[in-house]
C-alpha positions, -999 to +999 in steps of 0.1 A: -118-128+023-094-099+028-058-102+019-031-102+046-022-068+060+016-061+062+031-035+085+046-009+061+080-013+078+080-050+071+074-049+034+110-060+027+105-092+048+074-100+029+091-095-005+123-114+006+145-083+004+165-064+029+148-030+027+151-002+052+117+002+070+117+039+058+115+027+022+078+017+025+070+051+041+088+069+013+068+049-013+036+058+005+044+095+008+066+105-022+060+075-044+082+067-074+083+086-107+077+061-135+072+070-171+063+106-162+037+097-135+040+094-098+030+060-084+024+058-047+019+028-025-016+028-010-016+021+028-042+022+056-035+038+089-046+017+118-040+034+151-005+048+149+008+024+123+005+020+085-004-013+069-003-024+033-026-051+019-010-078-004-034-065-031-021-029-028+015-041-028+009-062-059-008-033-076+021-010-068+046-034-082+025-040-113+022-003-119+060+000-118+063-028-142+037-015-167+044+005-198+031+039-207+002+024-228-013+005-199-039+021-178-032+020-141-059+042-126-067+015-099-031+017-088-033+053-079-065+051-059-057+061-023-086+063+002-085+096+020-109+086+048-127+056+061-161+056+078-164+047+114-183+015+106-156+004+081-130+013+107-147-008+134-149-038+110-113-035+101-102-033+137-124-064+144-107-082+116-074-074+133-087-086+167-083-051+182 
């Protein structure tokens, strides 16, 4: 089962904080410099909007809370493209 997809502008609501909607986009594009490495929030573009899975949001937060010694390669994985079959399945999951 897939985790819930959260519109990137609504991350603050999901976390229970009052965040500006642009904050999620800034985390996706510029990321946050932490312990000498840049950590970006992975997001998927669906149509004209970006969505973040609960798993990706948790991985992003975990990477920010990690020390220098911990490996966080999975946190920096950001898919560049998605196949048409995968895109169709994702859209079907969203009911589009």
